[in-house]
C-alpha positions as CSV (number, residue, x, y, z in Angstrom):
1,X,146.2,153.1,143.8
2,X,143.2,151.8,144.0
3,X,142.4,148.5,143.0
4,X,139.3,148.2,141.2
5,X,139.3,144.1,140.1
6,X,136.3,143.5,142.2
7,X,134.3,146.1,144.4
8,X,132.1,144.8,147.0
9,X,128.5,147.0,147.5
10,X,127.4,145.4,151.1
11,X,123.5,144.8,151.6
12,X,123.0,142.6,155.2
13,X,119.3,141.8,153.9
14,X,121.0,139.8,150.6
15,X,123.7,137.9,152.8
16,X,122.2,134.8,152.9
17,X,122.2,135.2,156.7
18,X,125.2,136.5,158.0
19,X,126.5,139.7,158.9
20,X,128.1,142.2,156.7
21,X,130.8,141.9,159.1
22,X,131.2,138.3,157.9
23,X,131.1,139.1,154.8
24,X,133.5,141.9,154.0
25,X,136.0,139.6,156.4
26,X,135.4,137.0,154.5
27,X,135.7,139.6,150.9
28,X,139.3,140.8,152.0
29,X,140.4,137.6,152.3
30,X,139.4,137.1,148.5
31,X,140.8,140.3,148.1
32,X,138.2,142.5,147.3
33,X,140.0,145.8,146.4
34,X,137.4,148.1,147.9
35,X,134.2,148.0,149.7
36,X,131.4,150.5,150.0
37,X,128.9,150.7,152.7
38,X,125.0,150.5,151.0
39,X,123.0,148.7,153.5
40,X,119.3,150.2,151.8
41,X,116.5,150.0,154.3
42,X,118.8,150.2,157.2
43,X,118.4,154.2,159.6
44,X,121.7,156.0,159.3
45,X,122.6,155.4,162.5
46,X,122.2,151.3,161.9
47,X,124.5,152.2,158.9
48,X,126.8,153.8,161.0
49,X,127.0,151.3,163.4
50,X,127.5,148.7,160.8
51,X,130.1,151.2,158.7
52,X,132.3,151.3,162.4
53,X,132.7,147.8,161.7
54,X,133.8,147.8,158.4
55,X,135.9,150.8,158.7
56,X,137.9,148.8,161.2
57,X,137.9,146.0,159.1
58,X,139.3,147.8,155.8
59,X,141.2,149.8,157.6
60,X,143.4,147.4,158.9
61,X,143.5,145.7,155.5
62,X,144.4,148.8,153.9
63,X,141.2,148.5,151.3
64,X,139.7,151.1,150.7
65,X,136.2,152.4,152.3
66,X,133.3,154.2,150.6
67,X,129.5,155.1,151.5
68,X,126.9,155.3,149.0
69,X,125.1,158.5,148.8
70,X,125.6,160.0,152.7
71,X,128.5,162.6,152.9
72,X,127.9,163.0,156.0
73,X,128.0,159.8,156.9
74,X,131.6,158.8,155.2
75,X,132.7,162.3,157.4
76,X,131.3,160.2,160.5
77,X,133.2,157.3,159.6
78,X,136.4,158.4,158.0
79,X,135.8,156.8,155.0
80,X,138.5,156.9,152.2
81,X,135.1,158.4,150.1
82,X,131.7,158.5,148.6
83,X,129.7,157.3,146.1
84,X,126.9,159.6,144.9
85,X,124.3,158.5,142.2
86,X,121.8,161.7,140.6
87,X,119.8,162.2,143.5
88,X,122.5,162.6,145.8
89,X,124.7,165.9,146.6
90,X,126.7,166.8,143.2
91,X,130.6,165.5,142.8
92,X,132.1,169.2,143.3
93,X,130.3,169.7,146.5
94,X,131.3,166.3,147.6
95,X,134.8,167.0,146.7
96,X,134.4,170.5,148.8
97,X,133.3,168.8,151.8
98,X,135.8,166.0,151.8
99,X,138.7,167.3,150.4
100,X,141.5,166.9,147.7
101,X,142.2,163.2,148.9
102,X,138.2,161.7,149.4
103,X,137.6,159.0,146.5
104,X,134.4,160.3,144.7
105,X,132.9,158.3,142.3
106,X,129.1,158.8,140.4
107,X,127.3,156.3,138.6
108,X,126.1,157.0,135.7
109,X,124.3,155.0,132.3
110,X,124.8,156.7,129.7
111,X,128.2,158.9,128.0
112,X,127.2,162.0,128.6
113,X,126.8,162.0,131.9
114,X,130.3,159.8,132.4
115,X,131.9,163.2,130.4
116,X,130.0,165.7,132.8
117,X,131.2,163.6,136.2
118,X,134.8,163.2,134.9
119,X,134.6,166.6,134.5
120,X,133.3,167.9,137.8
121,X,135.9,165.7,139.5
122,X,134.6,162.3,140.3
123,X,137.5,160.0,140.7
124,X,135.5,156.8,139.4
125,X,132.5,155.8,137.4
126,X,129.9,153.1,138.5
127,X,128.5,152.4,135.2
128,X,125.5,150.2,134.6
129,X,123.1,148.9,135.1
130,X,125.3,146.0,132.8
131,X,122.9,143.2,133.2
132,X,119.1,142.8,134.4
133,X,119.2,142.3,138.2
134,X,116.9,142.0,141.0
135,X,119.0,143.7,144.0
136,X,118.6,147.1,142.7
137,X,114.8,147.3,142.7
138,X,115.5,151.4,142.6
139,X,116.3,151.4,139.0
140,X,113.5,151.9,136.8
141,X,113.2,149.1,133.9
142,X,114.1,150.9,131.0
143,X,117.7,151.8,132.7
144,X,118.3,147.8,133.5
145,X,120.6,146.2,131.1
146,X,122.9,149.1,129.2
147,X,125.3,146.3,128.2
148,X,129.1,145.8,127.8
149,X,128.8,148.2,124.8
150,X,127.8,150.9,126.8
151,X,130.2,150.6,128.9
152,X,132.8,150.3,126.3
153,X,131.4,153.3,124.9
154,X,132.2,154.7,128.4
155,X,135.8,153.6,128.7
156,X,136.2,155.5,125.4
157,X,134.9,158.6,126.5
158,X,136.6,159.2,129.9
159,X,140.2,158.8,131.3
160,X,138.9,158.0,134.7
161,X,138.8,154.0,135.6
162,X,134.9,152.7,136.1
163,X,133.5,149.8,137.4
164,X,130.5,148.0,136.0
165,X,127.9,147.0,138.0
166,X,124.3,145.2,137.8
167,X,124.0,141.6,137.5
168,X,127.5,140.6,137.0
169,X,129.1,137.1,137.9
170,X,132.1,135.1,137.9
171,X,130.5,134.0,134.5
172,X,130.1,137.1,132.5
173,X,132.9,139.6,134.3
174,X,135.3,138.9,132.0
175,X,132.8,140.4,129.4
176,X,132.5,143.4,131.0
177,X,136.2,143.8,131.8
178,X,137.0,143.0,128.3
179,X,134.5,145.8,127.1
180,X,136.9,148.3,129.0
181,X,135.7,148.1,132.9
182,X,138.3,148.6,135.1
183,X,137.0,146.4,137.2
184,X,133.4,144.9,138.9
185,X,131.0,146.1,141.5
186,X,128.9,143.4,142.8
187,X,126.6,142.3,145.8
188,X,124.9,139.3,145.6
189,X,127.8,137.8,144.1
190,X,129.8,137.9,147.0
191,X,126.6,138.1,149.5
192,X,125.0,135.0,148.7
193,X,127.7,133.2,147.8
194,X,128.1,129.7,149.8
195,X,131.5,131.0,150.0
196,X,132.3,134.5,149.9
197,X,135.8,134.0,149.8
198,X,136.4,131.8,146.9
199,X,133.6,134.4,145.1
200,X,136.0,137.1,145.1
201,X,138.8,135.4,144.0
202,X,137.0,133.8,141.0
203,X,135.7,137.3,139.9
204,X,139.4,138.7,140.1
205,X,140.5,136.1,137.8
206,X,137.4,136.8,135.5
207,X,138.7,140.3,135.3
208,X,141.9,139.6,135.1
209,X,141.3,137.6,132.1
210,X,138.9,139.9,130.3
211,X,141.6,142.2,130.8
212,X,143.9,140.3,128.4
213,X,141.3,139.7,126.1
214,X,141.0,143.1,125.4
């Protein structure tokens, strides 16, 4: 069973001069539940080399490892699954290629898209962007800040796990969890933290607190 509480999305350019390997190791020590290899701006070859290191760490720790966007890269790295956006291959195609045991996630911002992704066979949803963020500059401004209210609407509409993403910190993660999210996905809340292990633990505590407040 996947622990969705804290879901780390990697980004070495946002890691305060540290390697993704170091950040992931520290996050694992802090109790991260899922690691996604993202690394926007890197070549596929570079992501593959980085992914090999992260796959080894996550496998040893028993932490699910997914790859952003690229089904072929997920296969090459023997990842546990893939996370798909609007411009990627459909969930049904990913399922056909990766198999029934693969973890397949889908990014959504609206209830209708969430329902469609669930119907297509997605295992979980990344819902956002919850709050305005500077780490995902490929998202149009009008899609920033759907807020906890949208998280609540989507949580009520689907039966699969959802994680809120976008601008989430230890200070607001409880609010997202209280709205119905099963966890939070973050980049800079961990990668830029002075102590990524402590930052991960603080996010977990906030998610658990929010769960109690539902």
